[in-house]
N, CA, C and O atoms as CSV, one atom per row, in Angstrom:
chain,resi,resn,atom,element,x,y,z
A,1,MET,N,N,-0.722,16.322,16.508
A,1,MET,CA,C,-0.702,14.712,16.448
A,1,MET,C,C,0.086,14.669,16.048
A,1,MET,O,O,-0.139,15.078,14.909
A,2,ALA,N,N,1.668,14.289,16.168
A,2,ALA,CA,C,2.670,13.184,15.293
A,2,ALA,C,C,2.310,12.133,14.195
A,2,ALA,O,O,1.718,11.082,14.444
A,3,PHE,N,N,2.685,12.484,13.077
A,3,PHE,CA,C,2.655,10.974,12.254
A,3,PHE,C,C,3.319,9.232,13.316
A,3,PHE,O,O,4.106,8.897,14.202
A,4,PRO,N,N,2.200,8.622,12.292
A,4,PRO,CA,C,3.569,7.463,12.871
A,4,PRO,C,C,4.198,7.285,12.355
A,4,PRO,O,O,4.405,8.025,11.393
A,5,HIS,N,N,5.377,5.619,12.707
A,5,HIS,CA,C,5.901,5.921,12.012
A,5,HIS,C,C,5.845,4.317,11.540
A,5,HIS,O,O,5.304,3.418,12.184
A,6,ALA,N,N,6.520,4.179,10.290
A,6,ALA,CA,C,5.723,3.494,9.203
A,6,ALA,C,C,7.270,2.231,9.747
A,6,ALA,O,O,8.485,2.351,9.903
A,7,THR,N,N,6.314,1.193,9.856
A,7,THR,CA,C,6.826,0.016,9.931
A,7,THR,C,C,6.656,-1.188,9.210
A,7,THR,O,O,6.341,-0.912,8.053
A,8,ARG,N,N,6.747,-2.708,9.450
A,8,ARG,CA,C,6.761,-3.532,8.190
A,8,ARG,C,C,5.250,-3.823,8.918
A,8,ARG,O,O,4.743,-2.736,8.639
A,9,THR,N,N,4.498,-4.336,9.444
A,9,THR,CA,C,3.643,-4.148,10.457
A,9,THR,C,C,2.973,-3.343,9.666
A,9,THR,O,O,2.490,-3.793,8.627
A,10,SER,N,N,2.834,-2.107,9.991
A,10,SER,CA,C,1.698,-1.400,9.359
A,10,SER,C,C,1.476,-1.649,7.600
A,10,SER,O,O,0.482,-1.866,6.908
A,11,ALA,N,N,3.182,-1.466,7.262
A,11,ALA,CA,C,3.344,-1.907,5.507
A,11,ALA,C,C,1.896,-3.442,5.481
A,11,ALA,O,O,0.704,-3.383,5.180
A,12,PHE,N,N,2.700,-4.541,5.908
A,12,PHE,CA,C,1.449,-4.974,5.321
A,12,PHE,C,C,-0.081,-4.977,5.629
A,12,PHE,O,O,-0.916,-5.669,5.047
A,13,VAL,N,N,-0.331,-4.013,6.730
A,13,VAL,CA,C,-1.577,-3.703,6.777
A,13,VAL,C,C,-2.545,-3.174,5.943
A,13,VAL,O,O,-3.639,-3.576,5.546
A,14,ALA,N,N,-1.770,-2.007,5.745
A,14,ALA,CA,C,-1.499,-1.089,4.123
A,14,ALA,C,C,-2.202,-1.821,2.589
A,14,ALA,O,O,-2.946,-1.524,1.653
A,15,GLY,N,N,-1.697,-2.515,2.909
A,15,GLY,CA,C,-1.408,-3.335,1.664
A,15,GLY,C,C,-3.308,-3.969,1.778
A,15,GLY,O,O,-4.215,-3.438,1.137
A,16,LEU,N,N,-3.467,-4.954,2.562
A,16,LEU,CA,C,-4.283,-5.561,3.064
A,16,LEU,C,C,-5.440,-5.307,3.742
A,16,LEU,O,O,-6.086,-6.144,4.373
A,17,SER,N,N,-5.742,-3.961,3.590
A,17,SER,CA,C,-6.639,-3.221,4.278
A,17,SER,C,C,-6.868,-2.520,2.198
A,17,SER,O,O,-7.923,-2.255,1.622
A,18,LEU,N,N,-6.052,-2.478,1.888
A,18,LEU,CA,C,-5.764,-1.756,0.150
A,18,LEU,C,C,-6.516,-3.337,-0.648
A,18,LEU,O,O,-7.737,-3.227,-0.538
A,19,SER,N,N,-6.265,-4.249,-1.138
A,19,SER,CA,C,-6.705,-5.056,-1.402
A,19,SER,C,C,-7.968,-6.096,-1.400
A,19,SER,O,O,-8.595,-6.384,-2.420
A,20,ALA,N,N,-8.295,-6.712,0.155
A,20,ALA,CA,C,-9.097,-7.364,0.353
A,20,ALA,C,C,-10.973,-6.009,-0.140
A,20,ALA,O,O,-11.917,-6.632,-0.627
A,21,PRO,N,N,-11.111,-4.964,-0.001
A,21,PRO,CA,C,-11.866,-4.526,-0.193
A,21,PRO,C,C,-12.297,-4.425,-1.511
A,21,PRO,O,O,-13.476,-4.555,-1.840
A,22,LEU,N,N,-11.256,-4.166,-2.378
A,22,LEU,CA,C,-11.006,-3.816,-3.868
A,22,LEU,C,C,-11.633,-5.872,-4.215
A,22,LEU,O,O,-12.144,-6.416,-5.194
A,23,THR,N,N,-11.480,-6.059,-3.708
A,23,THR,CA,C,-11.505,-7.867,-4.119
A,23,THR,C,C,-12.857,-8.017,-4.034
A,23,THR,O,O,-13.472,-8.650,-4.892
A,24,LEU,N,N,-13.598,-7.311,-2.736
A,24,LEU,CA,C,-14.487,-8.419,-2.153
A,24,LEU,C,C,-15.154,-7.303,-3.041
A,24,LEU,O,O,-15.845,-7.278,-2.022
A,25,LEU,N,N,-15.676,-6.302,-3.955
A,25,LEU,CA,C,-15.910,-5.470,-4.365
A,25,LEU,C,C,-17.011,-6.273,-5.169
A,25,LEU,O,O,-18.223,-6.489,-5.180
A,26,ALA,N,N,-15.171,-6.755,-6.217
A,26,ALA,CA,C,-15.086,-6.831,-7.848
A,26,ALA,C,C,-16.558,-7.653,-7.139
A,26,ALA,O,O,-17.756,-7.377,-7.081
A,27,ILE,N,N,-15.669,-8.804,-6.660
A,27,ILE,CA,C,-16.100,-10.588,-6.611
A,27,ILE,C,C,-17.770,-10.392,-6.142
A,27,ILE,O,O,-18.450,-11.416,-6.069
A,28,LEU,N,N,-18.389,-9.081,-5.834
A,28,LEU,CA,C,-19.299,-9.090,-5.687
A,28,LEU,C,C,-20.060,-8.904,-6.262
A,28,LEU,O,O,-21.125,-9.510,-6.146
A,29,ASN,N,N,-19.758,-7.603,-7.498
A,29,ASN,CA,C,-20.139,-7.294,-8.414
A,29,ASN,C,C,-19.813,-7.891,-10.382
A,29,ASN,O,O,-20.130,-7.669,-11.550
A,30,THR,N,N,-19.186,-8.522,-9.716
A,30,THR,CA,C,-18.935,-10.121,-10.372
A,30,THR,C,C,-19.834,-11.433,-10.229
A,30,THR,O,O,-19.854,-12.643,-10.456
A,31,SER,N,N,-20.702,-10.167,-9.598
A,31,SER,CA,C,-21.700,-12.477,-8.703
A,31,SER,C,C,-23.070,-12.141,-9.090
A,31,SER,O,O,-23.922,-12.987,-9.359
A,32,GLY,N,N,-23.366,-10.067,-9.121
A,32,GLY,CA,C,-24.437,-9.679,-10.026
A,32,GLY,C,C,-24.638,-9.498,-7.795
A,32,GLY,O,O,-25.537,-8.714,-7.493
A,33,LEU,N,N,-24.020,-10.033,-6.776
A,33,LEU,CA,C,-25.379,-9.121,-5.843
A,33,LEU,C,C,-24.687,-7.862,-5.548
A,33,LEU,O,O,-24.847,-7.544,-4.369
A,34,LEU,N,N,-23.757,-6.794,-6.422
A,34,LEU,CA,C,-24.276,-5.341,-5.725
A,34,LEU,C,C,-23.835,-4.466,-6.575
A,34,LEU,O,O,-22.697,-4.377,-7.033
A,35,GLY,N,N,-25.098,-3.572,-6.863
A,35,GLY,CA,C,-24.300,-2.700,-8.646
A,35,GLY,C,C,-23.327,-2.415,-8.735
A,35,GLY,O,O,-22.620,-2.689,-9.705
A,36,VAL,N,N,-22.921,-1.673,-7.595
A,36,VAL,CA,C,-21.405,-0.786,-7.853
A,36,VAL,C,C,-20.211,-1.651,-8.202
A,36,VAL,O,O,-19.970,-2.638,-7.507
A,37,GLY,N,N,-19.288,-1.270,-9.462
A,37,GLY,CA,C,-18.035,-2.159,-9.914
A,37,GLY,C,C,-16.871,-1.584,-9.051
A,37,GLY,O,O,-17.101,-0.400,-8.804
A,38,ILE,N,N,-15.974,-1.917,-8.634
A,38,ILE,CA,C,-14.773,-0.947,-9.637
A,38,ILE,C,C,-13.415,0.101,-10.338
A,38,ILE,O,O,-12.375,0.679,-10.024
A,39,ALA,N,N,-14.259,-0.155,-11.400
A,39,ALA,CA,C,-14.870,0.856,-12.779
A,39,ALA,C,C,-15.504,2.642,-11.908
A,39,ALA,O,O,-15.110,3.776,-12.180
A,40,ASP,N,N,-16.527,2.223,-10.898
A,40,ASP,CA,C,-17.035,3.427,-10.683
A,40,ASP,C,C,-16.769,5.045,-10.700
A,40,ASP,O,O,-16.099,5.214,-9.681
A,41,PRO,N,N,-16.854,5.662,-11.003
A,41,PRO,CA,C,-15.261,6.252,-10.343
A,41,PRO,C,C,-15.144,6.855,-9.304
A,41,PRO,O,O,-14.108,6.634,-8.677
A,42,GLN,N,N,-15.806,7.507,-8.919
A,42,GLN,CA,C,-16.288,7.502,-7.392
A,42,GLN,C,C,-14.930,6.459,-6.818
A,42,GLN,O,O,-13.758,6.598,-6.467
A,43,VAL,N,N,-15.944,5.360,-6.987
A,43,VAL,CA,C,-15.123,4.084,-6.447
A,43,VAL,C,C,-13.550,4.141,-6.929
A,43,VAL,O,O,-12.674,3.924,-6.092
A,44,VAL,N,N,-13.259,4.396,-8.105
A,44,VAL,CA,C,-11.677,4.977,-8.126
A,44,VAL,C,C,-11.397,5.230,-7.422
A,44,VAL,O,O,-10.795,4.578,-6.569
A,45,ALA,N,N,-11.941,7.227,-7.420
A,45,ALA,CA,C,-11.500,7.937,-6.384
A,45,ALA,C,C,-11.431,8.265,-5.309
A,45,ALA,O,O,-11.021,9.362,-4.931
A,46,PHE,N,N,-11.955,7.058,-4.382
A,46,PHE,CA,C,-12.189,7.439,-2.894
A,46,PHE,C,C,-10.833,6.219,-2.499
A,46,PHE,O,O,-10.232,6.285,-1.426
A,47,PHE,N,N,-10.496,5.087,-3.628
A,47,PHE,CA,C,-9.144,3.847,-3.492
A,47,PHE,C,C,-7.899,4.649,-3.626
A,47,PHE,O,O,-7.159,4.712,-2.645
A,48,VAL,N,N,-7.541,5.344,-4.857
A,48,VAL,CA,C,-6.776,6.541,-5.667
A,48,VAL,C,C,-6.081,7.062,-3.849
A,48,VAL,O,O,-4.994,7.135,-3.276
A,49,ILE,N,N,-7.259,7.264,-3.614
A,49,ILE,CA,C,-6.379,8.453,-2.400
A,49,ILE,C,C,-6.856,8.059,-1.210
A,49,ILE,O,O,-7.357,8.941,-0.513
A,50,TYR,N,N,-6.825,6.668,-0.687
A,50,TYR,CA,C,-6.728,6.224,0.104
A,50,TYR,C,C,-5.198,4.933,0.841
A,50,TYR,O,O,-4.756,4.385,1.851
A,51,ALA,N,N,-4.968,5.174,-1.037
A,51,ALA,CA,C,-3.912,4.368,-1.585
A,51,ALA,C,C,-2.514,5.212,-1.489
A,51,ALA,O,O,-1.353,4.877,-1.251
A,52,LEU,N,N,-3.063,6.290,-1.743
A,52,LEU,CA,C,-1.508,7.756,-1.535
A,52,LEU,C,C,-1.590,7.815,0.111
A,52,LEU,O,O,-0.662,7.319,0.749
A,53,LEU,N,N,-2.541,8.332,0.696
A,53,LEU,CA,C,-2.745,8.308,2.182
A,53,LEU,C,C,-1.849,7.446,2.483
A,53,LEU,O,O,-0.624,7.562,2.498
A,54,THR,N,N,-2.756,6.257,2.809
A,54,THR,CA,C,-1.319,4.716,3.716
A,54,THR,C,C,-0.543,4.883,3.269
A,54,THR,O,O,0.393,5.212,3.998
A,55,GLY,N,N,-0.197,4.790,1.419
A,55,GLY,CA,C,1.107,5.473,1.150
A,55,GLY,C,C,2.804,5.931,2.052
A,55,GLY,O,O,3.895,5.674,2.562
A,56,SER,N,N,1.773,6.761,1.645
A,56,SER,CA,C,2.557,8.060,2.754
A,56,SER,C,C,3.026,7.766,4.043
A,56,SER,O,O,4.076,7.607,4.665
A,57,VAL,N,N,2.039,7.761,4.156
A,57,VAL,CA,C,1.764,7.584,5.405
A,57,VAL,C,C,2.210,6.411,6.419
A,57,VAL,O,O,2.819,6.689,7.452
A,58,PHE,N,N,1.819,4.852,6.011
A,58,PHE,CA,C,2.226,3.321,6.864
A,58,PHE,C,C,3.120,2.719,5.779
A,58,PHE,O,O,3.648,1.629,5.999
A,59,VAL,N,N,3.271,3.190,4.922
A,59,VAL,CA,C,4.745,2.608,3.605
A,59,VAL,C,C,5.707,2.972,3.739
A,59,VAL,O,O,6.583,2.290,4.272
A,60,LEU,N,N,5.928,4.367,3.240
A,60,LEU,CA,C,6.846,4.968,3.107
A,60,LEU,C,C,7.412,5.448,4.458
A,60,LEU,O,O,8.535,5.008,4.705
A,61,ASP,N,N,7.041,5.999,5.085
A,61,ASP,CA,C,7.062,6.455,6.694
A,61,ASP,C,C,7.071,9.005,5.825
A,61,ASP,O,O,7.727,9.774,5.121
A,62,VAL,N,N,5.974,8.949,6.587
A,62,VAL,CA,C,6.682,10.669,5.668
A,62,VAL,C,C,7.662,11.111,6.166
A,62,VAL,O,O,7.806,12.246,5.711
A,63,ARG,N,N,8.647,10.816,7.032
A,63,ARG,CA,C,9.914,11.051,7.346
A,63,ARG,C,C,10.867,11.256,6.853
A,63,ARG,O,O,11.778,12.036,7.130
A,64,SER,N,N,10.554,9.696,5.106
A,64,SER,CA,C,11.971,9.613,4.601
A,64,SER,C,C,11.468,9.927,3.314
A,64,SER,O,O,11.669,9.245,2.309
A,65,PHE,N,N,10.603,11.304,3.383
A,65,PHE,CA,C,10.515,12.212,1.930
A,65,PHE,C,C,12.302,13.771,1.856
A,65,PHE,O,O,12.868,14.286,0.892
A,66,VAL,N,N,12.459,13.884,2.983
A,66,VAL,CA,C,13.278,14.835,3.508
A,66,VAL,C,C,14.083,13.746,4.561
A,66,VAL,O,O,13.870,14.027,5.741
A,67,PRO,N,N,14.950,12.581,4.357
A,67,PRO,CA,C,16.076,12.338,5.796
A,67,PRO,C,C,17.224,13.169,5.554
A,67,PRO,O,O,17.742,13.756,4.603
A,68,LYS,N,N,17.329,13.074,6.209
A,68,LYS,CA,C,19.057,12.978,7.080
A,68,LYS,C,C,20.029,12.431,6.885
A,68,LYS,O,O,21.182,12.856,6.950
A,69,GLN,N,N,19.473,10.986,6.512
A,69,GLN,CA,C,20.472,9.541,6.162
A,69,GLN,C,C,21.343,10.255,4.810
A,69,GLN,O,O,22.549,10.323,4.572
A,70,LEU,N,N,20.407,10.630,4.236
A,70,LEU,CA,C,20.517,10.116,1.810
A,70,LEU,C,C,20.755,12.404,1.994
A,70,LEU,O,O,20.685,13.028,0.935
A,71,LYS,N,N,20.963,13.119,3.159
A,71,LYS,CA,C,21.112,14.922,2.530
A,71,LYS,C,C,23.193,14.466,2.052
A,71,LYS,O,O,24.128,13.851,2.564
A,72,THR,N,N,22.875,15.369,0.649
A,72,THR,CA,C,24.428,15.897,0.403
A,72,THR,C,C,25.158,17.238,1.186
A,72,THR,O,O,25.083,17.790,2.284
A,73,ARG,N,N,25.976,17.415,-0.201
A,73,ARG,CA,C,25.988,18.945,1.101
A,73,ARG,C,C,25.583,19.790,-0.370
A,73,ARG,O,O,25.704,21.007,-0.231
A,74,ILE,N,N,25.278,19.501,-1.285
A,74,ILE,CA,C,24.171,20.540,-2.120
A,74,ILE,C,C,23.499,20.601,-2.023
A,74,ILE,O,O,22.880,19.539,-1.950
A,75,PRO,N,N,22.638,22.028,-1.880
A,75,PRO,CA,C,21.353,21.902,-1.763
A,75,PRO,C,C,19.797,20.916,-2.139
A,75,PRO,O,O,19.863,20.236,-3.163
A,76,LEU,N,N,18.882,20.877,-1.581
A,76,LEU,CA,C,17.884,19.885,-2.046
A,76,LEU,C,C,18.064,18.402,-3.273
A,76,LEU,O,O,17.419,18.087,-4.273
A,77,VAL,N,N,19.601,17.610,-2.373
A,77,VAL,CA,C,19.673,16.862,-3.204
A,77,VAL,C,C,19.942,15.526,-2.845
A,77,VAL,O,O,21.113,15.205,-3.051
A,78,TYR,N,N,19.216,14.645,-2.371
A,78,TYR,CA,C,19.147,13.013,-1.674
A,78,TYR,C,C,19.830,12.169,-1.916
A,78,TYR,O,O,19.714,11.920,-0.716
A,79,PHE,N,N,20.401,11.504,-2.237
A,79,PHE,CA,C,21.370,10.277,-2.709
A,79,PHE,C,C,21.607,10.062,-1.532
A,79,PHE,O,O,21.252,10.906,-0.709
A,80,PRO,N,N,22.398,8.650,-1.029
A,80,PRO,CA,C,22.754,8.406,-0.185
A,80,PRO,C,C,24.574,8.476,0.018
A,80,PRO,O,O,24.669,8.930,1.158
A,81,THR,N,N,25.395,8.352,-0.278
A,81,THR,CA,C,26.774,9.048,-0.070
A,81,THR,C,C,27.511,7.564,1.463
A,81,THR,O,O,28.689,7.209,1.402
A,82,ASP,N,N,26.768,7.117,2.336
A,82,ASP,CA,C,27.856,5.963,2.806
A,82,ASP,C,C,26.417,5.191,3.199
A,82,ASP,O,O,25.333,5.272,2.621
A,83,GLN,N,N,26.851,4.287,4.578
A,83,GLN,CA,C,26.219,2.919,4.911
A,83,GLN,C,C,25.081,3.085,5.723
A,83,GLN,O,O,24.399,2.200,6.240
A,84,ALA,N,N,24.953,4.218,5.777
A,84,ALA,CA,C,23.310,4.494,7.084
A,84,ALA,C,C,22.483,4.847,5.785
A,84,ALA,O,O,21.264,4.770,5.939
A,85,GLY,N,N,23.119,5.380,4.005
A,85,GLY,CA,C,21.831,5.609,3.556
A,85,GLY,C,C,21.603,4.549,2.763
A,85,GLY,O,O,20.510,4.312,2.248
A,86,MET,N,N,22.647,3.848,2.625
A,86,MET,CA,C,22.057,2.262,1.825
A,86,MET,C,C,20.737,1.592,3.357
A,86,MET,O,O,19.523,1.521,3.544
A,87,ASP,N,N,21.740,1.330,3.920
A,87,ASP,CA,C,20.522,0.773,5.172
A,87,ASP,C,C,19.043,1.362,5.050
A,87,ASP,O,O,18.053,0.738,4.669
A,88,PHE,N,N,19.116,3.027,5.554
A,88,PHE,CA,C,17.409,3.451,4.570
A,88,PHE,C,C,17.340,3.434,3.053
A,88,PHE,O,O,16.328,4.087,2.796
A,89,LEU,N,N,17.973,2.965,1.737
A,89,LEU,CA,C,16.754,3.009,1.262
A,89,LEU,C,C,16.132,1.525,0.865
A,89,LEU,O,O,15.142,1.184,0.219
A,90,ILE,N,N,17.737,0.418,1.927
A,90,ILE,CA,C,17.271,-0.912,2.098
A,90,ILE,C,C,15.315,-0.825,3.312
A,90,ILE,O,O,14.198,-1.340,3.353
A,91,SER,N,N,15.876,-0.154,3.768
A,91,SER,CA,C,14.389,-0.743,4.693
A,91,SER,C,C,13.522,0.283,4.361
A,91,SER,O,O,13.011,0.803,5.353
A,92,VAL,N,N,13.275,0.627,3.576
A,92,VAL,CA,C,12.416,1.680,2.599
A,92,VAL,C,C,12.167,0.970,1.644
A,92,VAL,O,O,11.021,0.954,1.196
A,93,PHE,N,N,13.035,0.306,1.162
A,93,PHE,CA,C,12.420,-0.740,0.127
A,93,PHE,C,C,11.646,-2.525,0.169
A,93,PHE,O,O,10.867,-3.155,-0.546
A,94,GLY,N,N,12.373,-2.768,1.376
A,94,GLY,CA,C,12.439,-3.601,2.675
A,94,GLY,C,C,10.279,-3.320,2.396
A,94,GLY,O,O,9.539,-3.839,1.561
A,95,ARG,N,N,9.979,-2.352,3.470
A,95,ARG,CA,C,8.541,-1.842,3.219
A,95,ARG,C,C,7.888,-2.173,2.197
A,95,ARG,O,O,6.863,-2.841,2.336
A,96,ILE,N,N,8.325,-1.788,0.962
A,96,ILE,CA,C,7.804,-1.928,0.095
A,96,ILE,C,C,6.960,-2.983,0.015
A,96,ILE,O,O,5.735,-2.893,-0.060
A,97,LEU,N,N,7.797,-4.302,0.033
A,97,LEU,CA,C,7.942,-4.892,-0.949
A,97,LEU,C,C,6.707,-6.121,0.253
A,97,LEU,O,O,6.118,-7.142,-0.103
A,98,ILE,N,N,6.723,-5.215,2.147
A,98,ILE,CA,C,5.881,-6.229,1.750
A,98,ILE,C,C,4.511,-5.800,1.923
A,98,ILE,O,O,3.553,-6.548,1.729
A,99,TRP,N,N,4.394,-4.224,2.399
A,99,TRP,CA,C,3.074,-3.391,0.877
A,99,TRP,C,C,3.126,-4.541,0.067
A,99,TRP,O,O,3.517,-5.423,0.831
A,100,VAL,N,N,2.898,-5.185,-1.403
A,100,VAL,CA,C,3.048,-5.529,-1.985
A,100,VAL,C,C,2.807,-7.433,-1.834
A,100,VAL,O,O,2.283,-8.039,-2.770
A,101,ALA,N,N,3.260,-8.162,-0.576
A,101,ALA,CA,C,2.690,-8.259,0.579
A,101,ALA,C,C,1.705,-9.029,0.391
A,101,ALA,O,O,1.427,-10.130,-0.085
A,102,GLY,N,N,0.853,-7.383,1.338
A,102,GLY,CA,C,0.440,-7.946,1.315
A,102,GLY,C,C,-0.923,-7.515,0.671
A,102,GLY,O,O,-2.049,-7.901,0.984
A,103,VAL,N,N,-0.628,-6.792,-0.119
A,103,VAL,CA,C,-2.098,-7.102,-1.183
A,103,VAL,C,C,-1.551,-8.158,-2.482
A,103,VAL,O,O,-1.962,-8.136,-3.642
A,104,VAL,N,N,-0.633,-8.959,-1.971
A,104,VAL,CA,C,-1.596,-10.387,-3.112
A,104,VAL,C,C,-2.299,-11.190,-1.852
A,104,VAL,O,O,-3.238,-11.930,-2.146
A,105,ALA,N,N,-1.636,-11.024,0.470
A,105,ALA,CA,C,-2.235,-11.755,0.695
A,105,ALA,C,C,-4.519,-11.438,0.819
A,105,ALA,O,O,-5.441,-12.253,0.852
A,106,GLY,N,N,-4.492,-9.553,0.851
A,106,GLY,CA,C,-5.516,-9.926,0.848
A,106,GLY,C,C,-6.135,-10.384,-0.557
A,106,GLY,O,O,-7.079,-11.103,-0.229
A,107,VAL,N,N,-6.095,-10.345,-1.658
A,107,VAL,CA,C,-6.375,-10.323,-3.597
A,107,VAL,C,C,-6.424,-12.351,-2.700
A,107,VAL,O,O,-7.517,-12.908,-2.807
A,108,GLY,N,N,-5.335,-13.129,-1.995
A,108,GLY,CA,C,-6.048,-14.769,-2.123
A,108,GLY,C,C,-6.706,-15.073,-0.427
A,108,GLY,O,O,-7.021,-16.237,-0.179
A,109,MET,N,N,-6.805,-14.493,0.174
A,109,MET,CA,C,-8.077,-14.406,1.250
A,109,MET,C,C,-8.642,-14.798,0.386
A,109,MET,O,O,-8.928,-15.878,-0.130
A,110,LEU,N,N,-8.847,-13.429,0.206
A,110,LEU,CA,C,-11.028,-14.193,-1.040
A,110,LEU,C,C,-10.933,-15.146,-2.163
A,110,LEU,O,O,-11.916,-15.547,-2.787
A,111,VAL,N,N,-10.086,-15.388,-2.325
A,111,VAL,CA,C,-10.248,-16.315,-3.753
A,111,VAL,C,C,-10.971,-16.831,-3.901
A,111,VAL,O,O,-11.467,-16.775,-5.026
A,112,PRO,N,N,-11.696,-17.898,-2.683
A,112,PRO,CA,C,-11.640,-19.087,-1.855
A,112,PRO,C,C,-13.590,-17.753,-1.766
A,112,PRO,O,O,-14.680,-18.305,-1.610
A,113,LEU,N,N,-13.541,-17.083,-1.826
A,113,LEU,CA,C,-15.467,-16.688,-1.871
A,113,LEU,C,C,-14.967,-16.414,-3.482
A,113,LEU,O,O,-14.416,-17.474,-3.778
A,114,TRP,N,N,-14.895,-15.571,-4.587
A,114,TRP,CA,C,-14.854,-15.644,-5.657
A,114,TRP,C,C,-15.059,-17.739,-6.252
A,114,TRP,O,O,-15.974,-18.458,-6.652
A,115,TYR,N,N,-14.244,-17.819,-6.085
A,115,TYR,CA,C,-14.659,-19.739,-6.618
A,115,TYR,C,C,-15.721,-20.307,-5.921
A,115,TYR,O,O,-15.728,-21.446,-6.389
A,116,PHE,N,N,-17.092,-20.227,-4.684
A,116,PHE,CA,C,-17.538,-20.673,-4.250
A,116,PHE,C,C,-19.021,-19.980,-5.168
A,116,PHE,O,O,-19.825,-20.603,-5.863
A,117,LEU,N,N,-18.989,-18.748,-4.903
A,117,LEU,CA,C,-19.467,-17.297,-6.081
A,117,LEU,C,C,-19.836,-18.588,-7.864
A,117,LEU,O,O,-20.887,-18.792,-8.471
A,118,GLN,N,N,-18.877,-18.956,-8.023
A,118,GLN,CA,C,-18.519,-18.435,-9.383
A,118,GLN,C,C,-19.558,-20.398,-9.297
A,118,GLN,O,O,-20.131,-20.762,-10.324
A,119,LYS,N,N,-19.577,-20.817,-8.722
A,119,LYS,CA,C,-20.339,-21.993,-8.863
A,119,LYS,C,C,-21.563,-22.703,-8.297
A,119,LYS,O,O,-21.818,-23.896,-8.132
A,120,GLN,N,N,-22.232,-21.589,-8.055
A,120,GLN,CA,C,-23.520,-21.110,-7.583
A,120,GLN,C,C,-24.113,-20.450,-9.484
A,120,GLN,O,O,-25.215,-19.924,-9.639
């Protein structure tokens, strides 16, 4: 089975799918509707592993750990030496920024719920 390619959409969805459940868990815990919070060690471990896996597959892309565009003459040294290398780094950095936008969107979607539960 081949790894999927990281795209802007997959980076946004990865950020959204990380922050929305965490925010919902925090809102339900502070409202007293759920006894498990985000400080619980098992919850922290789950979301750290989830963030690392989705980040490496859907944001950074597994193929970008040893890219041909950044290969130099020195073995095991990867650095942008031409325009293709710079374009590669800019595309990876762009996916990281879109991942951050997904995280912010996930939190922003649930802020009205937090406000509603605090008013009651």
